gemmi code that builds the backbone of each chain (N, CA, C; Angstrom):
import gemmi

chains = {
    "A": [
        ("MET", (110.167, 140.113, 82.367), (110.564, 138.690, 82.276), (112.017, 138.671, 81.865)),
        ("SER", (112.786, 137.840, 82.550), (114.233, 137.768, 82.245), (114.515, 136.880, 81.145)),
        ("GLU", (115.453, 137.271, 80.303), (115.842, 136.432, 79.166), (116.434, 135.106, 79.668)),
        ("LEU", (116.211, 133.998, 78.875), (116.737, 132.762, 79.224), (118.058, 132.428, 78.491)),
        ("ILE", (118.985, 131.854, 79.223), (120.224, 131.467, 78.625), (120.371, 129.952, 78.636)),
        ("ARG", (120.693, 129.370, 77.469), (120.903, 127.957, 77.405), (122.357, 127.679, 77.306)),
        ("PHE", (122.810, 126.662, 78.036), (124.324, 126.391, 77.971), (124.526, 124.883, 78.148)),
        ("GLU", (125.455, 124.362, 77.329), (125.746, 122.941, 77.428), (127.000, 122.762, 78.261)),
        ("SER", (126.810, 122.390, 79.525), (127.944, 122.160, 80.440), (128.272, 120.700, 80.369)),
        ("ARG", (129.559, 120.425, 80.287), (129.969, 119.009, 80.281), (130.030, 118.426, 81.716)),
        ("ARG", (129.812, 119.302, 82.727), (129.853, 118.877, 84.096), (128.415, 118.498, 84.558)),
        ("VAL", (127.439, 119.336, 84.237), (126.055, 119.118, 84.748), (125.063, 118.919, 83.631)),
        ("GLY", (125.531, 118.952, 82.365), (124.584, 118.748, 81.228), (124.031, 120.048, 80.740)),
        ("GLU", (123.007, 119.957, 79.994), (122.417, 121.135, 79.392), (121.633, 121.896, 80.465)),
        ("ILE", (121.856, 123.128, 80.564), (121.128, 123.944, 81.548), (120.501, 125.126, 80.838)),
        ("GLU", (119.400, 125.587, 81.552), (118.679, 126.771, 81.077), (118.514, 127.665, 82.279)),
        ("VAL", (119.001, 128.891, 82.174), (118.914, 129.757, 83.345), (118.430, 131.109, 82.947)),
        ("ALA", (117.879, 131.825, 83.858), (117.470, 133.162, 83.609), (118.672, 134.072, 83.651)),
        ("ALA", (118.802, 135.063, 82.757), (119.906, 135.953, 82.716), (120.120, 136.630, 84.103)),
        ("SER", (119.027, 136.825, 84.816), (119.098, 137.434, 86.118), (119.638, 136.521, 87.181)),
        ("ASP", (119.862, 135.267, 86.899), (120.434, 134.362, 87.835), (121.917, 134.308, 87.682)),
        ("VAL", (122.469, 134.859, 86.584), (123.882, 134.764, 86.352), (124.658, 135.615, 87.355)),
        ("LEU", (125.725, 135.001, 87.886), (126.594, 135.668, 88.770), (127.870, 136.128, 88.043)),
        ("ASN", (128.322, 137.343, 88.254), (129.529, 137.854, 87.606), (130.635, 137.988, 88.694)),
        ("PHE", (131.621, 137.091, 88.460), (132.693, 137.021, 89.487), (133.936, 137.846, 89.085)),
        ("GLU", (134.514, 138.438, 90.096), (135.944, 138.942, 89.922), (136.769, 137.772, 89.613)),
        ("PRO", (137.913, 138.014, 88.927), (138.735, 136.891, 88.482), (139.121, 135.965, 89.632)),
        ("LEU", (138.856, 134.664, 89.438), (139.236, 133.713, 90.458), (140.645, 133.202, 90.325)),
        ("PRO", (141.371, 133.108, 91.393), (142.728, 132.571, 91.269), (142.699, 131.205, 90.617)),
        ("GLY", (143.559, 131.031, 89.600), (143.584, 129.796, 88.837), (142.655, 129.850, 87.647)),
        ("PHE", (141.599, 130.663, 87.687), (140.670, 130.724, 86.552), (140.269, 132.163, 86.291)),
        ("PRO", (141.276, 133.059, 85.963), (140.937, 134.461, 85.913), (140.059, 134.869, 84.785)),
        ("GLU", (139.916, 134.001, 83.755), (139.080, 134.465, 82.599), (137.625, 133.976, 82.710)),
        ("LYS", (137.379, 133.100, 83.662), (136.012, 132.518, 83.778), (135.216, 133.340, 84.755)),
        ("ARG", (134.343, 134.162, 84.300), (133.715, 135.194, 85.140), (132.255, 134.960, 85.404)),
        ("ARG", (131.555, 134.284, 84.429), (130.126, 134.145, 84.568), (129.799, 132.746, 85.098)),
        ("PHE", (129.034, 132.697, 86.198), (128.679, 131.429, 86.828), (127.191, 131.445, 87.211)),
        ("VAL", (126.701, 130.251, 87.475), (125.325, 130.157, 87.922), (125.292, 129.046, 89.005)),
        ("VAL", (124.549, 129.192, 90.080), (124.417, 128.199, 91.152), (123.326, 127.207, 90.720)),
        ("MET", (123.599, 125.960, 90.599), (122.639, 124.964, 90.337), (122.486, 123.995, 91.521)),
        ("GLU", (121.259, 123.633, 91.754), (120.978, 122.678, 92.828), (121.611, 121.316, 92.433)),
        ("HIS", (122.142, 120.669, 93.441), (122.753, 119.362, 93.201), (121.693, 118.261, 93.231)),
        ("ALA", (121.061, 118.099, 94.430), (120.024, 117.128, 94.562), (119.166, 117.632, 95.717)),
        ("ALA", (117.946, 117.181, 95.712), (117.006, 117.755, 96.739), (117.502, 117.522, 98.192)),
        ("ASP", (118.194, 116.334, 98.396), (118.545, 116.027, 99.799), (120.032, 116.384, 100.055)),
        ("SER", (120.596, 117.158, 99.215), (122.041, 117.396, 99.322), (122.337, 118.776, 99.887)),
        ("ALA", (123.376, 118.831, 100.698), (123.829, 120.119, 101.236), (124.694, 120.832, 100.244)),
        ("MET", (124.981, 120.167, 99.096), (125.914, 120.714, 98.150), (125.187, 121.341, 96.965)),
        ("ALA", (125.883, 122.225, 96.278), (125.309, 122.810, 95.076), (126.473, 122.909, 94.036)),
        ("TRP", (126.144, 123.104, 92.755), (127.081, 123.342, 91.751), (127.281, 124.796, 91.450)),
        ("LEU", (128.477, 125.243, 91.309), (128.688, 126.578, 90.756), (129.239, 126.328, 89.303)),
        ("VAL", (128.396, 126.573, 88.347), (128.672, 126.130, 87.012), (129.173, 127.348, 86.166)),
        ("SER", (130.280, 127.188, 85.459), (130.776, 128.244, 84.605), (129.959, 128.269, 83.303)),
        ("LEU", (129.595, 129.500, 82.937), (128.926, 129.689, 81.594), (129.934, 130.115, 80.560)),
        ("ASP", (131.245, 130.135, 80.929), (132.254, 130.483, 80.031), (133.112, 129.286, 79.586)),
        ("ASP", (132.911, 128.171, 80.255), (133.753, 126.987, 80.025), (132.993, 125.700, 80.331)),
        ("PRO", (132.611, 124.964, 79.351), (131.762, 123.807, 79.538), (132.354, 122.763, 80.486)),
        ("ASP", (133.653, 122.792, 80.663), (134.326, 121.806, 81.547), (134.513, 122.306, 82.975)),
        ("LEU", (134.134, 123.514, 83.256), (134.375, 124.102, 84.594), (133.129, 124.162, 85.446)),
        ("ALA", (133.206, 123.550, 86.590), (132.204, 123.734, 87.657), (132.864, 123.402, 88.924)),
        ("PHE", (132.355, 124.043, 89.971), (132.791, 123.781, 91.363), (131.661, 123.205, 92.149)),
        ("VAL", (131.922, 122.329, 93.107), (130.953, 121.968, 94.112), (131.124, 122.982, 95.233)),
        ("VAL", (129.945, 123.513, 95.651), (130.044, 124.521, 96.693), (128.994, 124.170, 97.792)),
        ("THR", (129.168, 124.706, 98.950), (128.232, 124.565, 99.986), (128.221, 125.725, 100.984)),
        ("SER", (127.124, 125.830, 101.685), (127.066, 126.813, 102.775), (127.876, 126.190, 103.928)),
        ("PRO", (128.917, 126.839, 104.457), (129.816, 126.265, 105.421), (129.220, 126.072, 106.831)),
        ("TRP", (128.174, 126.869, 107.207), (127.742, 126.827, 108.574), (127.057, 125.585, 109.045)),
        ("SER", (126.541, 124.827, 108.098), (126.009, 123.488, 108.466), (127.076, 122.675, 109.154)),
        ("PHE", (128.368, 122.841, 108.677), (129.395, 121.978, 109.155), (130.303, 122.696, 110.110)),
        ("PHE", (130.419, 123.990, 110.012), (131.321, 124.819, 110.841), (130.504, 125.986, 111.368)),
        ("PRO", (129.722, 125.812, 112.423), (128.786, 126.859, 112.894), (129.529, 128.112, 113.307)),
        ("GLN", (130.771, 127.988, 113.801), (131.480, 129.196, 114.270), (132.238, 129.905, 113.194)),
        ("TYR", (132.133, 129.500, 111.982), (132.940, 130.042, 110.898), (132.703, 131.547, 110.734)),
        ("ASP", (133.767, 132.276, 110.772), (133.709, 133.737, 110.771), (134.853, 134.362, 109.971)),
        ("PRO", (134.779, 134.222, 108.681), (135.947, 134.665, 107.898), (136.059, 136.193, 107.878)),
        ("PRO", (137.301, 136.696, 107.803), (137.426, 138.146, 107.758), (137.038, 138.666, 106.337)),
        ("ILE", (136.036, 139.503, 106.391), (135.619, 140.199, 105.127), (135.800, 141.616, 105.353)),
        ("GLU", (136.746, 142.249, 104.600), (137.232, 143.560, 104.915), (136.519, 144.632, 104.039)),
        ("ARG", (136.810, 145.894, 104.425), (136.219, 147.054, 103.700), (136.453, 146.942, 102.168)),
        ("GLU", (137.705, 146.483, 101.781), (137.921, 146.448, 100.356), (137.085, 145.430, 99.609)),
        ("HIS", (136.674, 144.390, 100.335), (135.761, 143.397, 99.688), (134.392, 144.011, 99.585)),
        ("PHE", (133.939, 144.685, 100.627), (132.657, 145.367, 100.603), (132.657, 146.340, 99.431)),
        ("ALA", (133.749, 147.044, 99.188), (133.788, 148.045, 98.112), (133.723, 147.349, 96.810)),
        ("THR", (134.391, 146.261, 96.644), (134.394, 145.538, 95.336), (133.055, 145.026, 94.979)),
        ("LEU", (132.328, 144.548, 96.037), (131.022, 143.944, 95.766), (129.902, 145.019, 95.789)),
        ("GLY", (130.230, 146.176, 96.258), (129.177, 147.240, 96.258), (128.199, 147.009, 97.340)),
        ("ILE", (128.614, 146.532, 98.507), (127.666, 146.378, 99.578), (128.095, 147.264, 100.788)),
        ("GLU", (127.171, 147.412, 101.745), (127.483, 148.221, 102.898), (127.450, 147.367, 104.177)),
        ("LYS", (126.622, 146.326, 104.206), (126.513, 145.550, 105.426), (126.713, 144.081, 105.110)),
        ("ARG", (127.244, 143.384, 106.126), (127.521, 142.000, 105.977), (126.260, 141.177, 105.649)),
        ("ASP", (125.119, 141.606, 106.092), (123.924, 140.810, 105.803), (123.436, 140.863, 104.333)),
        ("GLU", (124.124, 141.708, 103.558), (123.798, 141.766, 102.112), (124.578, 140.653, 101.353)),
        ("LEU", (125.461, 139.968, 102.111), (126.254, 138.946, 101.453), (125.721, 137.585, 101.500)),
        ("GLU", (125.971, 136.770, 100.462), (125.778, 135.375, 100.545), (127.192, 134.754, 100.464)),
        ("LEU", (127.383, 133.644, 101.141), (128.708, 133.048, 101.177), (128.668, 131.548, 100.892)),
        ("LEU", (129.555, 131.098, 100.080), (129.624, 129.691, 99.794), (131.137, 129.328, 99.838)),
        ("CYS", (131.361, 128.056, 100.205), (132.746, 127.585, 100.209), (132.928, 126.497, 99.155)),
        ("ILE", (134.065, 126.491, 98.531), (134.341, 125.506, 97.484), (134.718, 124.149, 98.163)),
        ("VAL", (134.205, 123.069, 97.592), (134.373, 121.757, 98.143), (135.377, 121.011, 97.332)),
        ("THR", (136.267, 120.252, 97.973), (137.163, 119.369, 97.239), (136.995, 117.978, 97.842)),
        ("LEU", (137.133, 117.046, 96.914), (137.137, 115.627, 97.396), (138.529, 115.036, 97.180)),
        ("SER", (139.033, 114.349, 98.134), (140.300, 113.698, 97.922), (140.217, 112.257, 98.548)),
        ("GLY", (140.175, 111.281, 97.730), (139.963, 109.934, 98.292), (138.562, 109.944, 98.892)),
        ("LYS", (138.391, 109.583, 100.151), (137.053, 109.602, 100.764), (136.849, 110.820, 101.608)),
        ("GLU", (137.862, 111.699, 101.647), (137.723, 112.906, 102.532), (137.105, 114.045, 101.705)),
        ("ILE", (136.283, 114.786, 102.454), (135.614, 115.970, 101.856), (136.186, 117.196, 102.530)),
        ("TYR", (136.667, 118.151, 101.799), (137.239, 119.368, 102.361), (136.524, 120.613, 101.904)),
        ("LEU", (136.433, 121.555, 102.780), (135.934, 122.890, 102.437), (137.108, 123.885, 102.412)),
        ("ASN", (137.092, 124.749, 101.439), (138.048, 125.849, 101.345), (137.516, 126.941, 102.228)),
        ("LEU", (137.944, 126.955, 103.492), (137.552, 128.031, 104.443), (138.354, 129.290, 104.334)),
        ("ALA", (139.597, 129.091, 103.777), (140.537, 130.246, 103.714), (140.122, 131.233, 102.647)),
        ("ALA", (139.385, 130.796, 101.622), (139.043, 131.644, 100.516), (137.597, 131.401, 100.067)),
        ("PRO", (136.640, 131.912, 100.879), (135.193, 131.714, 100.536), (134.810, 132.543, 99.328)),
        ("LEU", (133.750, 132.088, 98.710), (133.144, 132.862, 97.635), (132.076, 133.731, 98.263)),
        ("VAL", (132.133, 134.985, 97.996), (131.257, 135.951, 98.613), (130.423, 136.665, 97.490)),
        ("ILE", (129.174, 136.707, 97.660), (128.275, 137.224, 96.600), (127.335, 138.307, 97.080)),
        ("ASN", (127.233, 139.333, 96.289), (126.192, 140.361, 96.508), (124.952, 139.904, 95.778)),
        ("ALA", (124.009, 139.338, 96.531), (122.832, 138.692, 95.892), (122.061, 139.732, 95.009)),
        ("ALA", (122.002, 140.925, 95.452), (121.201, 141.980, 94.756), (121.873, 142.286, 93.389)),
        ("SER", (123.154, 142.461, 93.324), (123.775, 142.942, 92.128), (124.327, 141.716, 91.323)),
        ("ARG", (124.270, 140.539, 91.883), (124.774, 139.317, 91.224), (126.294, 139.387, 91.016)),
        ("LYS", (127.046, 140.145, 91.831), (128.422, 140.245, 91.713), (129.106, 139.318, 92.786)),
        ("GLY", (130.118, 138.621, 92.362), (130.823, 137.732, 93.334), (132.316, 137.913, 93.353)),
        ("MET", (132.971, 137.400, 94.372), (134.365, 137.350, 94.357), (134.892, 136.258, 95.325)),
        ("GLN", (136.092, 135.857, 95.226), (136.683, 134.906, 96.146), (137.541, 135.774, 97.043)),
        ("VAL", (137.199, 135.732, 98.365), (137.875, 136.486, 99.357), (139.065, 135.695, 99.888)),
        ("VAL", (140.290, 136.119, 99.496), (141.503, 135.405, 99.872), (142.008, 135.926, 101.155)),
        ("SER", (142.146, 135.091, 102.215), (142.657, 135.717, 103.410), (143.770, 134.802, 103.954)),
        ("ASP", (144.661, 135.313, 104.766), (145.690, 134.506, 105.399), (145.350, 134.391, 106.884)),
        ("ASP", (144.088, 134.521, 107.232), (143.690, 134.266, 108.622), (144.149, 132.877, 109.044)),
        ("PRO", (145.038, 132.753, 110.038), (145.593, 131.472, 110.413), (144.581, 130.493, 110.945)),
        ("ARG", (143.353, 130.923, 111.278), (142.375, 129.976, 111.741), (141.858, 129.069, 110.613)),
        ("TYR", (141.955, 129.510, 109.399), (141.303, 128.823, 108.322), (142.208, 128.287, 107.250)),
        ("THR", (141.922, 127.131, 106.749), (142.722, 126.439, 105.738), (141.930, 126.334, 104.435)),
        ("THR", (142.678, 126.068, 103.296), (141.959, 125.756, 102.093), (141.371, 124.360, 102.077)),
        ("ARG", (141.857, 123.572, 103.049), (141.403, 122.136, 103.056), (140.944, 121.752, 104.443)),
        ("ALA", (139.767, 122.197, 104.856), (139.238, 121.890, 106.163), (138.405, 120.634, 106.015)),
        ("PRO", (138.731, 119.538, 106.660), (138.002, 118.319, 106.500), (136.630, 118.435, 107.178)),
        ("LEU", (135.602, 117.968, 106.489), (134.278, 117.943, 107.108), (134.322, 116.961, 108.282)),
        ("PRO", (133.543, 117.241, 109.322), (133.425, 116.280, 110.385), (132.932, 114.974, 109.703)),
        ("THR", (133.486, 113.838, 110.032), (133.113, 112.597, 109.404), (131.721, 112.276, 109.764)),
        ("PHE", (131.045, 111.407, 108.954), (129.688, 111.045, 109.204), (129.548, 110.499, 110.596)),
        ("SER", (130.512, 109.701, 111.071), (130.370, 109.090, 112.396), (130.461, 110.142, 113.448)),
        ("GLU", (131.240, 111.219, 113.277), (131.257, 112.256, 114.293), (129.931, 112.956, 114.371)),
        ("GLN", (129.338, 113.166, 113.198), (128.013, 113.833, 113.257), (127.002, 112.916, 113.902)),
        ("ASP", (127.133, 111.647, 113.638), (126.190, 110.687, 114.284), (126.300, 110.746, 115.757)),
        ("GLU", (127.560, 110.796, 116.320), (127.762, 110.935, 117.757), (127.072, 112.172, 118.314)),
        ("GLN", (127.318, 113.282, 117.609), (126.719, 114.545, 118.061), (125.209, 114.457, 118.060)),
        ("ALA", (124.661, 113.831, 117.006), (123.155, 113.746, 116.945), (122.702, 112.859, 118.120)),
        ("ALA", (123.393, 111.848, 118.392), (123.033, 110.946, 119.527), (123.025, 111.715, 120.807)),
        ("GLU", (124.051, 112.561, 121.036), (124.140, 113.323, 122.285), (123.002, 114.258, 122.369)),
        ("GLN", (122.609, 114.894, 121.309), (121.483, 115.827, 121.274), (120.182, 115.066, 121.706)),
        ("LYS", (120.040, 113.950, 121.141), (118.794, 113.135, 121.365), (118.667, 112.709, 122.796)),
        ("SER", (119.807, 112.468, 123.452), (119.782, 111.938, 124.777), (119.375, 113.014, 125.809)),
        ("GLY", (119.103, 114.234, 125.255), (118.515, 115.279, 126.064), (119.530, 116.021, 126.911)),
        ("MET", (120.812, 115.728, 126.816), (121.756, 116.363, 127.633), (122.040, 117.783, 127.173)),
        ("ALA", (122.077, 117.931, 125.849), (122.478, 119.278, 125.357), (121.309, 120.236, 125.286)),
        ("THR", (121.458, 121.321, 125.971), (120.456, 122.412, 125.830), (120.925, 123.445, 124.858)),
        ("ASN", (122.267, 123.501, 124.573), (122.698, 124.427, 123.579), (122.939, 123.761, 122.233)),
        ("THR", (121.869, 123.765, 121.423), (121.944, 123.210, 120.111), (122.948, 124.022, 119.269)),
        ("PRO", (123.800, 123.367, 118.487), (124.680, 124.163, 117.609), (123.847, 125.037, 116.694)),
        ("ALA", (124.511, 126.183, 116.245), (123.768, 127.130, 115.394), (123.329, 126.428, 114.107)),
        ("GLY", (122.197, 126.721, 113.624), (121.735, 126.143, 112.330), (122.494, 126.767, 111.179)),
        ("PRO", (122.163, 126.370, 110.000), (122.832, 126.904, 108.776), (122.813, 128.447, 108.844)),
        ("GLY", (123.879, 129.071, 108.407), (124.001, 130.484, 108.514), (122.975, 131.177, 107.651)),
        ("ALA", (122.785, 132.420, 107.887), (121.730, 133.223, 107.172), (121.867, 133.153, 105.671)),
    ],
    "B": [
        ("MET", (158.383, 139.534, 82.011), (158.397, 140.129, 83.358), (159.389, 141.291, 83.371)),
        ("LEU", (159.042, 142.377, 83.962), (159.847, 143.522, 84.008), (160.651, 143.534, 85.350)),
        ("VAL", (161.924, 143.704, 85.263), (162.754, 143.759, 86.505), (163.418, 145.104, 86.612)),
        ("LEU", (163.191, 145.743, 87.733), (163.747, 147.091, 87.963), (164.605, 147.101, 89.259)),
        ("THR", (165.523, 147.981, 89.283), (166.207, 148.254, 90.566), (165.785, 149.602, 91.152)),
        ("ARG", (165.467, 149.605, 92.375), (165.023, 150.849, 93.090), (165.868, 150.981, 94.359)),
        ("ARG", (166.006, 152.255, 94.805), (166.642, 152.558, 96.049), (165.516, 152.792, 97.067)),
        ("HIS", (165.892, 152.812, 98.315), (164.981, 153.134, 99.348), (164.211, 154.453, 99.053)),
        ("GLY", (162.913, 154.439, 99.208), (162.161, 155.668, 98.988), (161.689, 155.819, 97.520)),
        ("GLU", (162.297, 155.012, 96.606), (161.902, 155.127, 95.218), (160.671, 154.258, 94.963)),
        ("SER", (159.961, 154.552, 93.856), (158.667, 153.837, 93.645), (158.618, 153.338, 92.248)),
        ("VAL", (157.695, 152.426, 92.044), (157.309, 151.918, 90.740), (155.819, 152.101, 90.543)),
        ("ARG", (155.359, 152.612, 89.450), (153.937, 152.772, 89.231), (153.457, 151.666, 88.234)),
        ("ILE", (152.389, 151.040, 88.633), (151.846, 149.958, 87.821), (150.453, 150.397, 87.355)),
        ("GLY", (150.261, 150.661, 86.064), (148.991, 151.184, 85.630), (148.843, 152.572, 86.221)),
        ("PRO", (147.648, 153.113, 86.010), (147.473, 154.475, 86.515), (147.193, 154.535, 88.023)),
        ("ASP", (146.836, 153.315, 88.609), (146.261, 153.378, 89.944), (147.132, 152.779, 91.063)),
        ("VAL", (148.223, 152.137, 90.654), (149.016, 151.345, 91.673), (150.387, 151.854, 91.807)),
        ("ARG", (150.858, 152.127, 93.002), (152.203, 152.561, 93.208), (152.852, 151.677, 94.297)),
        ("VAL", (154.065, 151.162, 93.948), (154.837, 150.350, 94.905), (156.108, 151.125, 95.287)),
        ("THR", (156.309, 151.237, 96.589), (157.508, 151.937, 97.026), (158.365, 151.091, 97.904)),
        ("VAL", (159.638, 151.121, 97.693), (160.603, 150.425, 98.592), (160.820, 151.223, 99.772)),
        ("VAL", (160.461, 150.721, 100.943), (160.606, 151.486, 102.159), (161.887, 151.256, 102.845)),
        ("ALA", (162.279, 149.981, 102.933), (163.520, 149.617, 103.594), (163.911, 148.214, 103.175)),
        ("SER", (165.169, 147.897, 103.360), (165.607, 146.555, 103.106), (166.756, 146.232, 104.005)),
        ("THR", (166.650, 145.110, 104.696), (167.756, 144.624, 105.559), (167.745, 143.110, 105.562)),
        ("GLY", (168.987, 142.611, 105.526), (169.147, 141.124, 105.663), (168.238, 140.281, 104.854)),
        ("GLY", (168.138, 140.541, 103.568), (167.332, 139.700, 102.639), (165.860, 139.951, 102.722)),
        ("GLN", (165.423, 140.914, 103.553), (163.995, 141.242, 103.584), (163.815, 142.645, 103.002)),
        ("VAL", (162.732, 142.814, 102.272), (162.447, 144.157, 101.716), (161.044, 144.548, 102.221)),
        ("ARG", (160.990, 145.851, 102.663), (159.709, 146.360, 103.113), (159.142, 147.187, 102.037)),
        ("ILE", (157.901, 146.815, 101.635), (157.264, 147.463, 100.442), (156.011, 148.105, 100.914)),
        ("ALA", (155.804, 149.329, 100.402), (154.516, 150.032, 100.628), (153.750, 149.983, 99.306)),
        ("ILE", (152.485, 149.659, 99.368), (151.657, 149.545, 98.162), (150.467, 150.466, 98.257)),
        ("ASP", (150.362, 151.352, 97.292), (149.258, 152.333, 97.202), (148.396, 151.888, 96.051)),
        ("ALA", (147.143, 151.442, 96.361), (146.297, 150.987, 95.333), (144.831, 151.225, 95.694)),
        ("PRO", (143.941, 151.299, 94.744), (142.504, 151.497, 95.092), (142.039, 150.332, 95.960)),
        ("GLU", (141.028, 150.625, 96.773), (140.519, 149.656, 97.695), (140.192, 148.293, 97.085)),
        ("GLU", (139.637, 148.357, 95.889), (139.120, 147.076, 95.314), (140.202, 146.244, 94.666)),
        ("VAL", (141.433, 146.756, 94.606), (142.526, 145.929, 94.012), (143.007, 144.981, 95.045)),
        ("GLY", (142.956, 143.680, 94.782), (143.396, 142.692, 95.711), (144.906, 142.664, 95.817)),
        ("ILE", (145.467, 142.660, 97.026), (146.942, 142.531, 97.174), (147.197, 141.365, 98.083)),
        ("PHE", (147.977, 140.396, 97.606), (148.203, 139.181, 98.372), (149.660, 138.771, 98.368)),
        ("ARG", (150.127, 138.217, 99.489), (151.437, 137.514, 99.452), (151.262, 136.425, 98.417)),
        ("GLU", (152.216, 136.280, 97.518), (152.103, 135.341, 96.402), (151.806, 133.915, 96.813)),
        ("GLU", (152.438, 133.497, 97.916), (152.286, 132.070, 98.294), (150.790, 131.771, 98.734)),
        ("ILE", (150.185, 132.756, 99.279), (148.756, 132.600, 99.679), (147.893, 132.504, 98.443)),
        ("PHE", (148.180, 133.418, 97.473), (147.385, 133.424, 96.258), (147.562, 132.088, 95.521)),
        ("GLU", (148.805, 131.637, 95.452), (149.105, 130.387, 94.786), (148.390, 129.154, 95.433)),
        ("ARG", (148.332, 129.263, 96.734), (147.718, 128.175, 97.485), (146.217, 128.088, 97.111)),
        ("VAL", (145.584, 129.227, 97.052), (144.148, 129.249, 96.685), (144.011, 128.915, 95.212)),
        ("ALA", (144.875, 129.348, 94.359), (144.764, 128.941, 92.887), (144.900, 127.419, 92.795)),
        ("SER", (145.811, 126.824, 93.451), (145.948, 125.339, 93.370), (144.723, 124.623, 93.955)),
        ("ALA", (144.204, 125.169, 95.062), (143.041, 124.563, 95.638), (141.861, 124.623, 94.647)),
        ("ASN", (141.784, 125.751, 93.996), (140.644, 125.973, 93.036), (140.811, 124.951, 91.891)),
        ("VAL", (141.995, 124.789, 91.426), (142.234, 123.860, 90.268), (141.915, 122.499, 90.694)),
        ("GLU", (142.365, 122.060, 91.884), (142.061, 120.719, 92.422), (140.525, 120.536, 92.527)),
        ("ALA", (139.891, 121.502, 93.082), (138.442, 121.368, 93.293), (137.711, 121.315, 91.967)),
        ("ALA", (138.203, 121.996, 90.959), (137.522, 121.989, 89.663), (137.719, 120.715, 88.934)),
        ("SER", (138.705, 119.924, 89.303), (138.999, 118.686, 88.564), (138.281, 117.512, 89.129)),
        ("MET", (137.410, 117.706, 90.114), (136.726, 116.566, 90.705), (135.783, 115.942, 89.635)),
        ("SER", (135.821, 114.652, 89.587), (135.050, 113.979, 88.514), (133.605, 113.867, 88.895)),
        ("ASN", (132.765, 113.647, 87.904), (131.356, 113.521, 88.120), (131.035, 112.215, 88.878)),
        ("LYS", (131.896, 111.211, 88.676), (131.698, 109.889, 89.417), (131.899, 110.123, 90.882)),
        ("THR", (132.892, 110.925, 91.256), (133.112, 111.245, 92.650), (131.935, 112.010, 93.216)),
        ("MET", (131.342, 112.883, 92.363), (130.215, 113.656, 92.814), (129.027, 112.796, 93.165)),
        ("THR", (128.849, 111.653, 92.511), (127.760, 110.771, 92.899), (127.908, 110.195, 94.243)),
        ("GLY", (129.166, 109.838, 94.517), (129.560, 109.270, 95.836), (129.340, 110.389, 96.931)),
        ("LEU", (129.704, 111.581, 96.543), (129.527, 112.728, 97.456), (128.042, 112.897, 97.826)),
        ("LYS", (127.212, 112.800, 96.793), (125.777, 112.962, 97.018), (125.226, 111.988, 98.099)),
        ("ALA", (125.633, 110.780, 97.998), (125.189, 109.770, 98.919), (125.633, 110.102, 100.332)),
        ("ALA", (126.918, 110.424, 100.509), (127.410, 110.722, 101.829), (126.736, 111.933, 102.392)),
        ("ARG", (126.705, 113.026, 101.673), (126.167, 114.285, 102.171), (124.682, 114.216, 102.405)),
        ("GLY", (123.986, 113.450, 101.543), (122.588, 113.327, 101.775), (122.236, 112.828, 103.104)),
        ("LEU", (122.934, 111.827, 103.540), (122.755, 111.225, 104.883), (123.092, 112.238, 105.943)),
        ("SER", (124.279, 112.875, 105.806), (124.687, 113.850, 106.847), (123.720, 115.018, 106.909)),
        ("ALA", (123.374, 115.479, 105.788), (122.398, 116.642, 105.811), (121.112, 116.287, 106.502)),
        ("ALA", (120.631, 115.058, 106.286), (119.454, 114.554, 106.943), (119.645, 114.534, 108.423)),
        ("THR", (120.790, 114.101, 108.887), (121.105, 114.007, 110.317), (121.008, 115.392, 110.879)),
        ("LEU", (121.626, 116.338, 110.161), (121.641, 117.728, 110.676), (120.219, 118.321, 110.696)),
        ("GLU", (119.508, 118.038, 109.627), (118.060, 118.489, 109.536), (117.323, 118.024, 110.748)),
        ("GLY", (117.546, 116.695, 111.042), (116.809, 116.089, 112.160), (117.181, 116.800, 113.462)),
        ("LYS", (118.445, 117.160, 113.666), (118.850, 117.884, 114.824), (118.150, 119.240, 114.992)),
        ("ILE", (118.133, 119.943, 113.819), (117.575, 121.280, 113.810), (116.075, 121.274, 114.112)),
        ("ASN", (115.447, 120.232, 113.585), (113.943, 120.234, 113.764), (113.503, 119.663, 115.085)),
        ("GLU", (114.443, 119.154, 115.889), (113.990, 118.557, 117.171), (113.550, 119.671, 118.145)),
    ],
}
model = gemmi.Model(1)
for chain_id, residues in chains.items():
    chain = gemmi.Chain(chain_id)
    for i, (resn, *xyz) in enumerate(residues, 1):
        res = gemmi.Residue()
        res.name, res.seqid = resn, gemmi.SeqId(i, " ")
        for name, pos in zip(("N", "CA", "C"), xyz):
            atom = gemmi.Atom()
            atom.name, atom.element = name, gemmi.Element(name[0])
            atom.pos, atom.b_iso = gemmi.Position(*pos), 0.0
            res.add_atom(atom)
        chain.add_residue(res)
    model.add_chain(chain)
structure = gemmi.Structure()
structure.add_model(model)
structure.setup_entities()
C-alpha cells in the first residue's frame, strides 16, 4: 500500500495523494526548483486537469491532452528526451500540454509539451523550436467545433477525426 | 556571470560533463560546438525564454478564470464525445 501525502494547495485546496502518484519533473523553465507534481482531475465533464505542485502551494498548471483539439499533433521527441525519461518507445510516454487563458481565448502550449514516463513517474517539458508549433496555439472556438459536429451528423464525413491520443 | 575570451578551436569546460568549443566566427556570428551528455538540454536562449514566460503566464491563471474555463470546455468536450460515440 502506498503512503498517503497530504498537501494544502492554494490553487485546488487540500489534497491527499498516494506517494506513488507523485510525478518528479526535470526543472521546468521558469520554475526550476518546483519538481514534484501530481495530476488532479478538474471536473468530471472537463477535458482539462490540474498539474499541482507539491513544492509550492501557489503553483498549479491547467493541462490537457492535446489530441482532442489537435488530432494531427506530432511533436518532435528526440533520443535525448527518451534518455532523460528512461524510456525506449514512444508508447511508454504520456503527454500533456499546458493551458493558458487570455481574455476569452484558450491556448495550448504545443511547442513545449509535458512528457511523462508513466511507469517511473518521471516527467519533463520537451522544449522544441519546431516551426509548426507555438507556445500559444488557440483552441478551435466552440462555434468551430459546433460546425464540425454538424458536418459529421449530416452524414457527409466518413473520415472521422482521430479520437483523443493514446 | 563568467566572461571568457577564446580563439577558434579553443574550448570552455562547464562542470565535468560539458564542453563548449568555438568553431568559427564571422560577421557577428559565432559557431559553437557543444559536447554534453544526452540528457543535458541545450536550447537557443530565446526559445527557452519563450517557454519560461509561457509557463509563468499559464501558472498565474486565476481560479475564477478556471471556473469559466470549466463551463466552456465542458460543453466542447461533450460535443467531441458525441462525435466519437456516433
